[in-house]
C-alpha positions in Angstrom: 4.9 -21.2 0.9 1.6 -19.7 2.1 1.9 -18.0 5.4 0.3 -15.1 7.3 1.6 -13.0 10.2 0.1 -10.1 12.3 2.0 -6.9 13.0 5.3 -8.0 11.4 7.9 -5.3 11.7 8.4 -3.4 8.4 12.1 -4.3 8.3 11.2 -8.0 8.6 8.7 -7.6 5.8 11.3 -6.0 3.6 13.7 -9.0 4.2 11.2 -11.5 2.7 12.6 -12.4 -0.7 9.5 -12.3 -2.8 7.8 -10.1 -5.5 5.7 -7.3 -4.0 3.1 -5.0 -5.4 5.5 -2.1 -5.9 7.6 -4.2 -8.3 4.5 -5.4 -10.2 3.1 -1.9 -10.5 6.4 -0.5 -11.7 6.5 -3.2 -14.4 3.0 -2.1 -15.6 4.5 1.3 -16.4 7.3 -0.4 -18.3 9.9 -3.1 -17.6 12.7 -0.6 -18.3 11.2 1.7 -15.6 11.0 -1.3 -13.2 14.7 -2.1 -13.9 15.8 1.5 -13.5 14.1 1.6 -10.1 15.9 -1.6 -9.1 19.3 -0.2 -10.1 18.8 3.2 -8.6 20.3 3.4 -5.0 17.4 4.1 -2.6 17.7 6.7 0.1 17.8 5.2 3.6 15.1 7.6 4.8 12.2 9.2 2.9 10.1 11.4 5.1 7.3 11.5 2.6 6.3 8.0 3.6 6.4 8.6 7.3 3.0 10.3 7.6 1.3 7.3 5.9 3.1 4.9 8.2 2.1 6.9 11.2 -1.6 7.0 10.1 -1.6 3.2 9.5 -0.2 2.7 13.1 -3.0 4.9 14.5 -5.7 3.0 12.6 -4.3 -0.2 14.3 -4.8 1.4 17.7 -3.5 4.0 20.0 -1.1 1.5 21.6 0.6 0.9 18.3 0.7 4.6 17.5 2.3 5.5 20.8 4.8 2.6 20.6 6.1 3.5 17.1 5.4 7.2 16.5 7.2 10.1 18.1 7.7 13.8 17.6 11.2 14.2 16.3 13.9 16.0 18.2 14.1 18.9 15.7 11.8 20.5 13.1 13.4 19.0 10.0 14.1 15.5 9.0 17.7 14.7 8.1 19.4 16.6 10.9 22.0 14.8 13.0 19.7 14.5 16.1 16.8 13.2 14.0 19.0 10.5 12.3 20.7 9.5 15.5 17.3 8.7 17.1 16.3 6.7 14.0 19.6 4.8 14.1 19.0 3.9 17.7 15.5 2.6 16.9 15.0 2.0 13.2 11.4 0.9 13.7 10.5 4.3 15.0 8.5 6.7 12.9 9.4 10.4 13.6 7.2 13.3 12.6 7.3 17.0 13.0 5.0 18.4 15.7 2.6 19.7 13.1 2.4 16.4 11.2 2.0 14.5 14.5 -1.2 16.6 15.1 -2.3 16.3 11.5 -2.3 12.5 11.6 -4.6 12.6 14.6 -6.9 15.0 12.7 -7.0 12.6 9.8 -8.0 9.7 12.1 -10.7 11.8 13.7 -12.1 12.6 10.2 -12.4 8.8 9.6 -14.1 8.3 13.0 -16.7 10.9 12.2 -18.1 8.9 9.3 -20.0 5.9 10.4 -19.6 3.9 7.2 -15.8 4.3 7.6 -15.4 4.3 11.4 -16.4 0.6 11.7 -13.6 -0.3 9.2 -11.0 0.9 11.7 -11.9 -2.0 14.0 -10.9 -4.7 11.5 -8.0 -7.1 12.0 -4.5 -5.8 12.7 -2.1 -5.3 9.8 -1.5 -8.6 8.1 1.6 -9.8 6.2 1.1 -12.7 3.9 3.1 -14.8 1.4 1.9 -17.2 -1.3 2.8 -18.9 -4.5 0.9 -17.8 -7.6 -1.0 -20.6 -9.2 -0.8 -19.2 -12.7 2.9 -18.2 -12.7 4.6 -20.1 -9.9 6.0 -16.8 -8.6 6.5 -16.3 -4.8 4.8 -13.2 -3.7 4.3 -11.1 -0.6 1.7 -8.5 0.6 0.9 -6.3 3.6 -2.7 -5.2 4.0 -3.9 -2.4 6.2 -7.4 -3.6 7.2 -9.4 -6.7 6.8 -13.0 -6.5 7.9 -15.2 -9.5 8.7 -18.6 -8.8 7.0 -20.2 -12.0 7.9 -20.9 -15.4 6.3 -17.2 -16.1 6.1 -16.6 -13.1 3.8 -14.1 -10.3 4.2 -13.8 -6.7 3.0 -10.2 -5.8 2.1 -9.3 -2.1 2.7 -6.0 -0.4 1.8 -5.4 3.1 3.0 -3.9 5.8 0.9 -3.0 9.3 2.2 -3.2 12.0 -0.5 -2.5 15.7 -0.7 -5.6 16.2 -2.9 -8.5 13.8 -2.5 -10.3 15.2 -5.6 -7.6 13.6 -7.8 -8.1 10.1 -6.4 -9.0 8.7 -9.9 -5.7 10.0 -11.2 -3.9 8.4 -8.3 -5.6 5.0 -9.0 -4.6 5.1 -12.6 -1.0 6.3 -12.0 -0.2 4.1 -9.0 -2.4 1.1 -10.1 -4.0 0.8 -6.6 -6.6 -1.5 -8.3 -3.8 -4.0 -9.2 -2.4 -3.8 -5.7 -5.8 -4.8 -4.2 -6.4 -7.6 -6.8 -3.0 -9.0 -5.9 -3.6 -8.8 -2.1 -7.0 -10.4 -2.5 -5.4 -13.3 -4.3 -2.8 -13.7 -1.6 -5.4 -13.6 1.2 -7.5 -16.2 -0.6 -4.5 -18.4 -0.7 -4.3 -18.0 3.0 -7.9 -18.9 3.7 -9.7 -15.6 3.5 -12.8 -15.2 1.2 -12.4 -11.7 -0.1 -15.6 -10.4 -1.6 -15.1 -6.6 -1.4 -12.1 -4.4 -2.1 -11.7 -0.7 -1.4 -9.2 2.1 -1.0 -9.6 4.5 1.9 -8.3 7.9 0.7 -7.5 10.4 3.5 -6.3 13.9 2.9 -3.0 15.0 4.5 -4.3 18.3 6.0 -4.7 19.3 9.6 -8.0 21.3 9.2 -11.1 19.2 8.2 -9.4 16.6 6.1 -11.6 14.9 3.5 -12.1 11.1 3.6 -13.4 8.9 0.7 -13.9 5.2 0.5 -13.6 4.0 -3.1 -15.0 0.4 -3.7 -14.1 -1.4 -6.9 -16.7 -3.3 -8.9 -16.1 -6.9 -10.1 -15.3 -5.8 -13.7 -12.6 -3.4 -12.4 -11.1 -6.1 -10.2 -11.1 -8.7 -13.0 -9.2 -6.4 -15.3 -6.8 -5.6 -12.5 -6.2 -9.3 -11.8 -5.4 -9.9 -15.5 -2.9 -7.0 -15.4 -1.4 -8.4 -12.2 -0.8 -11.8 -13.8 0.4 -10.3 -17.0 3.0 -8.2 -15.2 4.4 -11.2 -13.4 4.7 -13.1 -16.6 6.5 -10.1 -18.2 8.9 -9.8 -15.2 9.7 -13.5 -15.4 10.4 -13.3 -19.2 12.6 -10.2 -18.6 14.6 -12.0 -16.0 15.2 -15.0 -18.3 16.2 -12.9 -21.3 17.7 -9.9 -19.5 15.7 -7.7 -21.8 13.7 -4.8 -20.3 11.7 -3.0 -23.0 10.6 0.6 -22.5 7.3 2.3 -22.4 4.8 1.9 -25.2 1.5 3.8 -25.0 -1.7 1.8 -25.4 -3.1 2.5 -28.8 -6.6 3.8 -28.9 -9.0 3.7 -31.8 -10.5 7.1 -32.4 -14.1 7.1 -33.8 -15.1 10.2 -35.7 -18.5 11.8 -35.4 
């Protein structure tokens, strides 16, 4: 079923029984890797993701940030006071005082660049579901920013926080951010949005003069990513049917001598 919702709580998004981009990108490493991740118990709390969540809230607006982000009761995540506060309000994002300030510095760095600042005024975070035409799989996505660029066209932007912006190409290759965008563009098109431009907004997680870079993918890159996205779904479906999850095989490359 195709559907779209604004500002859906993350816990409600997690409850939707559908393939997400994380599963598909895991499968592109190997089906064995994907299955291992499925079988490995996940920690209830991972502080590493909290800075990215807080930054996403801030990009949606100060009201969202103030509602869902707080400075934690202590300096370290995992203490009793910290976890008790999260248990009382599981939708809350708790940061250390230094990280709370850092997120605001990251946002300011985006505001200072005109070609990026206007992106922050796009539509609020969208959650969407759809059925893939090619595979019949039921899928879900959650995009950070969708910007109306006129003539019924939209620019899809997904934010990525990084500890080192100069390694953004490695991050794209390792985490397959291109596939995530190709998948999200497909889902949004199923829900009536004409996506003609796709970008990752990389923002450094530092508190002093963080770097910001907007990487826009060309059509050839997105076409290759779309093929990989469809192929991964087909591989997952076959693995579920046969209960076989083959491991990693490096892509062979033909070396041409001088």
